[in-house]
C-alpha positions as a Python dict, from the first residue, in 0.01 Angstrom:
ca = {
    (1, 'M'): (0, 0, 0),
    (2, 'A'): (-264, -75, -229),
    (3, 'I'): (-452, 227, -389),
    (4, 'R'): (-828, 101, -402),
    (5, 'D'): (-1073, 197, -668),
    (6, 'E'): (-1290, 389, -473),
    (7, 'D'): (-955, 623, -440),
    (8, 'F'): (-1036, 709, -841),
    (9, 'D'): (-1457, 729, -766),
    (10, 'L'): (-1377, 1075, -614),
    (11, 'P'): (-1383, 1421, -903),
    (12, 'P'): (-1120, 1661, -852),
    (13, 'Q'): (-1204, 1976, -696),
    (14, 'I'): (-1032, 2367, -553),
    (15, 'N'): (-1156, 2459, -222),
    (16, 'I'): (-1127, 2824, -391),
    (17, 'V'): (-1291, 2964, -5),
    (18, 'P'): (-932, 3027, 88),
    (19, 'M'): (-881, 3150, -228),
    (20, 'I'): (-1183, 3457, -213),
    (21, 'D'): (-1096, 3519, 142),
    (22, 'V'): (-749, 3637, 25),
    (23, 'I'): (-890, 3826, -244),
    (24, 'F'): (-1131, 4007, -32),
    (25, 'A'): (-852, 4092, 263),
    (26, 'I'): (-579, 4262, -39),
    (27, 'L'): (-936, 4443, -130),
    (28, 'T'): (-1018, 4553, 160),
    (29, 'F'): (-654, 4648, 208),
    (30, 'F'): (-581, 4878, -137),
    (31, 'I'): (-947, 5097, -25),
    (32, 'M'): (-844, 5203, 296),
    (33, 'A'): (-464, 5307, 168),
    (34, 'T'): (-664, 5468, -121),
    (35, 'L'): (-823, 5668, 192),
    (36, 'F'): (-548, 5803, 287),
    (37, 'L'): (-453, 5896, -27),
    (38, 'T'): (-648, 6169, -33),
    (39, 'R'): (-508, 6522, 43),
    (40, 'S'): (-800, 6791, 256),
    (41, 'E'): (-779, 7084, 331),
    (42, 'G'): (-1038, 7253, 462),
    (43, 'L'): (-1382, 7097, 587),
    (44, 'P'): (-1609, 6978, 343),
    (45, 'V'): (-1801, 7288, 213),
    (46, 'N'): (-2057, 7260, -57),
    (47, 'L'): (-1777, 7525, -265),
    (48, 'P'): (-1908, 7718, -502),
    (49, 'N'): (-1865, 7620, -907),
    (50, 'A'): (-1626, 7875, -1198),
    (51, 'E'): (-1597, 7742, -1462),
    (52, 'T'): (-1241, 7968, -1497),
    (53, 'S'): (-1089, 7725, -1182),
    (54, 'T'): (-737, 7633, -1241),
    (55, 'Q'): (-479, 7432, -1005),
    (56, 'T'): (-241, 7614, -779),
    (57, 'N'): (174, 7538, -687),
    (58, 'A'): (137, 7233, -469),
    (59, 'K'): (520, 7311, -358),
    (60, 'Q'): (430, 7690, -165),
    (61, 'K'): (348, 7632, 196),
    (62, 'R'): (-45, 7652, 234),
    (63, 'V'): (-287, 7788, 467),
    (64, 'T'): (-611, 7668, 446),
    (65, 'V'): (-923, 7894, 610),
    (66, 'T'): (-1294, 7749, 604),
    (67, 'I'): (-1596, 7894, 595),
    (68, 'D'): (-1910, 7660, 662),
    (69, 'D'): (-2272, 7709, 622),
    (70, 'Q'): (-2344, 7940, 972),
    (71, 'G'): (-2056, 8129, 860),
    (72, 'K'): (-1787, 8005, 1150),
    (73, 'L'): (-1457, 8005, 1058),
    (74, 'F'): (-1133, 7824, 1072),
    (75, 'L'): (-841, 7744, 1014),
    (76, 'D'): (-689, 7400, 889),
    (77, 'R'): (-966, 7252, 1101),
    (78, 'K'): (-967, 7435, 1403),
    (79, 'S'): (-1178, 7668, 1515),
    (80, 'I'): (-1108, 7994, 1544),
    (81, 'T'): (-1259, 8379, 1547),
    (82, 'S'): (-1180, 8660, 1323),
    (83, 'Q'): (-1011, 8948, 1566),
    (84, 'N'): (-771, 8626, 1581),
    (85, 'L'): (-752, 8477, 1197),
    (86, 'K'): (-455, 8764, 1133),
    (87, 'T'): (-246, 8653, 1432),
    (88, 'A'): (-333, 8281, 1366),
    (89, 'I'): (-256, 8291, 956),
    (90, 'Q'): (72, 8478, 1106),
    (91, 'S'): (246, 8196, 1319),
    (92, 'A'): (110, 7971, 1102),
    (93, 'K'): (364, 8131, 810),
    (94, 'G'): (633, 8030, 1012),
    (95, 'K'): (988, 8188, 890),
    (96, 'Q'): (778, 8130, 537),
    (97, 'S'): (875, 8393, 274),
    (98, 'K'): (587, 8403, 132),
    (99, 'V'): (227, 8163, 219),
    (100, 'L'): (-71, 8052, -8),
    (101, 'V'): (-407, 8137, 164),
    (102, 'I'): (-645, 7971, 1),
    (103, 'I'): (-1062, 8068, 137),
    (104, 'N'): (-1245, 7751, 166),
    (105, 'A'): (-1552, 7887, 166),
    (106, 'D'): (-1936, 7783, 137),
    (107, 'R'): (-2190, 7894, -143),
    (108, 'T'): (-2449, 8002, 70),
    (109, 'V'): (-2158, 8244, 365),
    (110, 'D'): (-2214, 8626, 388),
    (111, 'H'): (-2047, 8747, 60),
    (112, 'G'): (-1930, 9081, 310),
    (113, 'Q'): (-1759, 8740, 573),
    (114, 'V'): (-1585, 8682, 294),
    (115, 'I'): (-1470, 9023, 157),
    (116, 'E'): (-1369, 9067, 560),
    (117, 'V'): (-1163, 8752, 560),
    (118, 'M'): (-1005, 8882, 246),
    (119, 'D'): (-909, 9208, 353),
    (120, 'Q'): (-738, 9083, 683),
    (121, 'V'): (-556, 8820, 448),
    (122, 'R'): (-438, 9068, 216),
    (123, 'T'): (-350, 9279, 514),
    (124, 'I'): (-38, 9056, 593),
    (125, 'E'): (303, 9055, 354),
    (126, 'G'): (457, 8801, 147),
    (127, 'T'): (65, 8642, 174),
    (128, 'T'): (-91, 8477, -228),
    (129, 'L'): (-498, 8480, -146),
    (130, 'G'): (-697, 8209, -317),
    (131, 'I'): (-1077, 8117, -296),
    (132, 'A'): (-1113, 7726, -371),
    (133, 'T'): (-1384, 7674, -625),
    (134, 'R'): (-1510, 7312, -820),
    (135, 'R'): (-1571, 7322, -1179),
    (136, 'P'): (-1930, 7259, -1289),
    (137, 'K'): (-2029, 6904, -1367),
    (138, 'Q'): (-2092, 6875, -1773),
}
């Protein structure tokens, strides 16, 4: 087999298109994977700010009661009426001796409705009450 002079005239080339495709596939995988790592508790609402907000114990069973800006109640993302709230929390509690009930209320919700929900939660044996807030941006 003879080597021709024409073979040496071509400059070496690196084709990066397949490498770019692989990088974008890996990037897409990591983006999709991180979306599933966030824990969503309740429905998205506009939470009030609180300077003194703290994290809660992650090991305790949690139940989230959401009150959206129209005043609708949700228990762990399922629509519920205020008359059925107490029994629904008791059934969600199950055989657990203690449960943390987090009230996730929009900042525009009527104060009386939040107090009504808090009052119902306090009557359930073994519940701890928490109110979801967010820290103000500094």
